[in-house]
C-alpha positions in Angstrom: 24.5 9.4 -50.2 23.9 12.9 -49.3 20.6 14.9 -50.5 21.0 18.4 -51.6 18.1 20.8 -50.5 17.5 23.1 -52.9 16.6 26.8 -52.1 14.3 26.3 -52.7 -4.8 14.6 -73.2 -3.6 12.7 -75.4 -5.5 9.7 -76.4 -4.0 6.6 -74.7 -5.1 3.0 -74.4 -7.1 2.0 -71.6 -5.9 -0.7 -68.9 -6.7 -4.0 -68.4 -8.2 -4.9 -65.1 -5.1 -6.9 -64.0 -3.4 -3.4 -63.6 -5.7 -3.4 -60.2 -2.9 -5.1 -58.2 -2.4 -3.5 -54.7 -5.3 -4.9 -52.6 -3.7 -6.8 -49.7 -4.9 -9.9 -47.7 -7.2 -8.7 -45.0 -4.8 -9.1 -41.2 -7.1 -8.2 -38.8 -6.1 -10.1 -36.0 -2.9 -8.5 -36.1 -4.4 -5.3 -35.8 -6.9 -5.8 -32.7 -3.8 -5.9 -31.0 -3.8 -2.1 -30.3 -7.9 -1.7 -30.4 -7.7 0.6 -27.5 -5.0 2.8 -28.6 -6.6 4.6 -31.1 -9.0 6.0 -28.4 -6.4 6.4 -25.6 -3.4 8.2 -27.5 -6.0 9.7 -29.2 1.2 18.8 -50.7 2.4 21.0 -55.6 0.9 23.6 -55.0 -2.2 21.7 -54.1 -3.4 22.6 -50.0 -6.0 21.4 -47.6 -6.9 22.5 -43.9 -9.7 20.1 -41.9 -10.9 20.5 -38.3 -12.9 18.0 -36.4 -16.4 17.4 -36.8 -3.0 -1.6 -43.0 -3.5 -4.1 -41.7 0.6 -4.8 -41.0 2.4 -7.4 -43.3 1.5 -10.8 -42.4 5.7 -10.8 -42.4 6.2 -8.0 -39.8 3.4 -7.4 -36.8 3.2 -4.2 -36.3 4.3 -2.6 -32.7 2.1 -0.7 -30.4 3.1 2.8 -30.4 3.6 5.0 -27.1 0.2 6.0 -25.5 0.5 10.0 -25.7 -2.5 11.9 -24.2 -3.7 14.5 -26.8 -3.8 18.2 -25.1 -6.2 20.0 -24.5 -5.6 23.1 -25.7 -6.4 24.7 -29.2 -3.2 23.4 -31.1 -2.8 24.3 -35.4 -0.2 21.8 -36.9 0.9 22.8 -40.6 2.9 20.0 -42.7 3.8 20.7 -46.5 6.4 18.7 -48.7 6.5 15.3 -50.6 3.4 15.5 -53.2 3.9 11.5 -53.0 3.1 11.8 -49.2 0.5 14.2 -49.7 -2.4 11.9 -50.5 -1.8 9.9 -47.5 -1.5 13.1 -44.9 -5.1 14.1 -46.8 -6.8 11.0 -45.6 -5.2 11.0 -42.2 -5.7 14.9 -41.5 -9.5 14.8 -41.5 -9.4 11.2 -39.9 -7.5 12.6 -37.1 -8.7 15.8 -36.3 -12.3 14.3 -36.0 -11.1 12.2 -33.0 -9.8 15.6 -31.5 -11.5 18.9 -32.0 -9.0 20.8 -30.5 -6.3 20.2 -33.2 -6.0 21.4 -36.9 -3.9 20.1 -39.5 -3.6 22.5 -42.8 -1.5 19.8 -45.7 0.0 20.5 -48.5 2.1 19.1 -51.6 4.9 21.5 -52.3 7.4 18.8 -52.9 10.3 17.4 -50.5 12.7 19.7 -50.7 10.5 22.5 -49.8 9.2 20.2 -46.8 12.8 19.6 -45.2 13.7 23.5 -46.1 10.3 24.6 -43.9 10.6 22.4 -41.4 14.5 23.1 -40.5 13.4 26.5 -40.3 10.2 26.3 -37.9 7.5 27.4 -40.5 5.8 24.0 -40.8 5.0 21.5 -38.0 6.3 18.5 -40.0 8.1 18.7 -43.3 6.7 15.5 -45.9 9.8 13.8 -47.3 11.1 10.6 -49.8 14.6 11.5 -48.9 16.1 11.0 -45.9 18.0 14.2 -43.9 21.7 14.4 -45.3 24.6 15.1 -43.6 24.7 18.5 -44.7 21.0 18.9 -43.6 22.1 18.0 -40.3 25.1 19.8 -39.8 22.9 22.9 -40.4 19.7 21.8 -38.6 21.3 19.4 -36.0 17.7 19.3 -34.1 15.9 17.7 -37.0 14.6 14.6 -37.0 13.4 12.0 -39.9 11.0 9.7 -39.2 9.8 6.8 -41.1 5.7 6.5 -41.3 5.4 4.0 -44.1 6.7 2.1 -47.2 6.2 3.4 -50.6 7.5 2.9 -54.1 7.9 4.3 -57.4 6.3 3.9 -61.0 8.4 4.2 -63.9 5.0 5.3 -66.8 4.9 6.1 -70.0 2.0 7.4 -72.5 3.2 4.9 -75.7 -0.1 4.5 -77.9 -0.7 1.0 -78.7 1.3 -0.4 -75.8 0.2 0.9 -72.7 -1.2 -2.1 -72.2 2.0 -3.8 -72.0 4.4 -3.9 -69.6 7.6 -3.1 -71.6 11.0 -3.8 -69.6 13.2 -1.3 -69.0 16.4 -1.4 -66.7 18.9 1.5 -64.7 21.4 1.6 -67.7 18.2 2.2 -70.6 16.7 4.5 -68.3 19.5 6.5 -67.7 20.7 6.3 -71.2 16.8 8.3 -71.9 17.4 10.9 -69.0 21.0 11.6 -70.9 19.8 11.9 -73.9 22.0 8.7 -75.4 18.8 6.9 -75.9 16.3 8.9 -78.1 13.7 6.5 -80.1 11.9 3.8 -78.5 12.9 1.7 -80.5 16.6 1.8 -80.0 18.4 -1.5 -79.9 18.7 -1.3 -76.0 14.9 -1.2 -75.7 14.4 -3.6 -78.1 17.1 -6.2 -76.8 14.8 -6.0 -73.7 11.4 -6.3 -74.9 11.8 -8.8 -78.1 8.9 -9.0 -80.3 7.3 -6.1 -79.5 6.4 -4.1 -82.5 8.3 -0.3 -80.5 7.5 2.8 -82.7 10.5 4.9 -84.2 9.1 8.0 -82.3 11.5 10.6 -80.3 11.3 9.5 -76.4 10.1 12.6 -74.1 11.9 12.4 -70.9 9.6 14.2 -68.3 11.9 15.1 -64.8 10.3 17.1 -61.6 11.2 21.0 -61.8 10.3 21.2 -57.7 12.9 19.8 -55.1 11.6 16.4 -55.1 11.9 13.4 -53.0 11.1 11.0 -56.1 13.8 13.1 -58.2 16.1 11.6 -55.4 14.5 8.0 -55.2 14.7 8.0 -58.9 18.0 9.2 -59.6 19.7 7.5 -56.9 18.6 4.1 -58.5 20.0 5.6 -61.9 23.3 6.1 -59.7 23.2 2.7 -58.0 22.2 0.7 -61.6 24.2 2.6 -63.7 28.1 4.0 -62.3 28.2 6.5 -65.2 25.1 8.1 -64.1 26.4 8.3 -61.0 29.8 9.7 -61.5 28.1 12.5 -64.4 24.8 13.6 -62.3 24.7 11.9 -59.2 21.5 12.1 -56.9 19.5 14.4 -55.1 16.3 15.9 -54.5 17.3 18.5 -57.0 19.8 17.9 -60.1 21.4 19.3 -62.9 19.5 17.1 -65.6 21.4 16.9 -68.8 20.1 18.6 -71.9 18.2 16.1 -73.6 16.2 17.2 -76.9 12.3 17.6 -76.7 12.9 17.0 -72.6 10.5 18.7 -70.6 10.1 19.8 -66.6 6.9 19.3 -64.2 5.6 20.7 -60.5 5.2 17.9 -58.1 3.2 14.1 -59.0 0.3 15.7 -60.5 2.2 17.8 -63.0 4.1 14.4 -64.1 0.6 13.2 -64.3 -0.4 15.6 -66.9 2.5 16.0 -68.4 2.4 12.4 -69.3 -1.1 12.7 -70.5 -0.5 15.7 -72.9 2.7 14.1 -74.5 2.4 11.0 -76.4 5.6 9.1 -76.3 6.7 10.5 -73.0 8.5 8.8 -70.1 8.2 10.1 -66.0 8.8 8.4 -62.8 5.9 9.0 -60.6 4.9 8.2 -56.9 3.0 5.0 -56.5 0.2 7.4 -54.1 -0.7 8.4 -57.7 -1.1 4.7 -59.2 -4.9 5.2 -59.4 -4.4 8.7 -61.5 -2.0 6.7 -64.3 -4.4 4.1 -64.0 -7.2 6.2 -65.3 -5.4 8.1 -67.4 -4.6 4.7 -69.6 -0.6 5.4 -69.2 1.7 2.6 -69.4 3.8 1.0 -66.9 7.2 -0.7 -66.9 8.8 -3.7 -65.4 12.4 -2.8 -63.9 15.2 -4.4 -63.5 16.6 -5.2 -60.0 19.6 -6.2 -58.3 19.5 -9.3 -59.3 18.5 -9.1 -63.0 14.9 -9.4 -62.6 11.8 -7.2 -64.5 9.7 -6.9 -61.3 6.8 -4.5 -60.9 5.7 -2.8 -57.9 3.4 -4.9 -55.9 2.7 -5.2 -52.2 5.0 -8.5 -52.4 7.5 -7.0 -54.4 7.5 -4.2 -52.1 7.6 -6.2 -49.0 10.5 -8.4 -50.8 12.7 -5.5 -50.7 12.2 -3.6 -47.7 12.8 -6.2 -45.8 16.2 -6.4 -47.6 16.9 -3.0 -45.7 15.4 -3.0 -42.1 17.8 -4.6 -40.5 20.5 -2.1 -41.6 18.0 0.6 -40.5 20.1 2.5 -38.3 18.8 4.6 -35.0 17.9 7.7 -36.7 16.4 6.2 -39.4 18.3 7.8 -42.1 19.0 5.0 -44.8 17.9 4.5 -48.3 16.2 1.4 -49.4 16.9 1.9 -53.5 18.2 -1.6 -55.3 18.0 -4.0 -52.7 19.2 -7.3 -53.2 16.9 -10.3 -53.7 15.2 -12.1 -56.9 11.9 -10.5 -56.7 12.6 -7.5 -54.9 11.3 -4.2 -56.6 14.3 -1.7 -56.9 12.6 1.5 -56.6 11.0 1.8 -52.9 11.9 4.0 -49.7 10.7 5.0 -46.2 8.1 8.2 -46.4 9.1 10.2 -43.5 8.1 13.2 -41.1 11.1 15.9 -41.1 10.5 17.5 -37.4 11.8 19.5 -35.1 12.9 17.5 -31.7 12.2 21.4 -30.0 8.8 22.5 -30.4 7.9 25.9 -29.8 6.1 25.4 -26.7 4.6 22.0 -24.5 1.3 21.6 -26.2 2.4 21.9 -29.8 5.1 19.3 -28.9 1.8 17.2 -27.1 0.0 17.6 -30.2 2.6 16.7 -32.5 4.0 13.9 -30.8 0.4 12.4 -30.1 -0.6 12.7 -34.2 2.5 10.6 -35.3 2.0 7.9 -32.8 -1.6 7.9 -34.2 0.0 7.6 -37.4 1.9 4.4 -36.4 -0.8 2.5 -34.6 -2.0 -0.3 -36.5 -5.8 0.8 -35.8 -4.9 4.5 -36.7 -2.9 5.8 -39.3 -1.0 2.8 -40.5 -4.3 0.7 -41.0 -5.1 -0.7 -44.2 -7.6 1.4 -45.0 -5.4 4.4 -45.1 -2.3 3.0 -46.0 -4.1 0.9 -49.3 -5.5 3.7 -50.7 -2.5 5.2 -51.4 -0.8 2.0 -52.4 1.7 2.2 -49.3 3.0 -0.8 -46.9 3.2 -0.8 -43.5 6.1 -0.5 -41.0 7.6 -3.5 -39.5 7.7 -4.2 -35.7 10.9 -3.1 -36.0 11.0 0.2 -37.1 8.0 1.5 -35.6 9.9 0.9 -32.4 12.8 3.4 -34.1 10.1 5.6 -35.3 8.9 5.7 -31.9 12.0 6.3 -29.8 12.6 9.5 -32.3 9.0 10.8 -31.7 9.7 10.7 -27.6 12.5 13.0 -28.6 10.2 15.9 -29.4 9.5 18.3 -26.6 8.7 21.4 -26.2 
């Protein structure tokens, strides 16, 4: 599926401790294999700039990235794009620039569409995106690379007073019905059938969608397209789509805007990147169990995210342009994807190329950016050895 790049508090119930579900078992031994590499190799409208001052899954040990010496000159890197990736770049940036006082990394969360377009235009060093590059993108800018750095997922959150402590079951066809206006109340028979015994209110549903070019919109609408043929033929998927006119529906910018819209509008529903789990928990918002391809309803946990990812690893092509949405498997969570760095293979000068390659290689290092100390804080999962190898091969194409 091609990605079309655009030109781009209401009172709620507190959540029980059980929702804090993302702690992963420690796997320090696997991470230790590259202990020496760290020293050797070594955004919505919110932005930050820093200067110097995960443990891998037990199912797949990460590969050691190439050792690339950083440049000795002063280099300023810039990143913008995905608000799902933005919290991770906020943690990576000060950590990496603390190791290299001559390198700065300015980060911003502006949406994946902006990340892709600005990387293509060469106005930023890294465009962060939840969406892979489409054939249209590459035809316009064949020098672009899309490099997976981690695995993410998407939540379906709602503000349903009195029921936010229950994980309602929702399917792709029901979500499509909500977002195309055919399902308008919370006690609609289609929702009630999935949630027997739940006293659903007759209140009107307020669907919230992204107004900016968004990788979250891409993966959400791709799930709707893959699970609901009628959505695929009428709306389709992309970082920006023509949302059906739904009475009461509202738009929001970035994941922060989605969370705020949910808080401020009782009976609303929205799709939110998993890196904002702590914020949705703090806000007391509900989170749905989502129906997967096998017909089971699952939450986005490390286990269900990894189960889905395992299905797609072997099909990942060398250029790593692939969707991991709606993978098969009894326990697979259906809305997961790679998180991409979109970069130009040809950089303005050798120092910029060297700095970019060094940083991205550090991001893949299990003792660097891929460590649990970073990924767990944003509820991402690490890449396996096979995908790290593909990502490193793409990084090696960068020159200046």
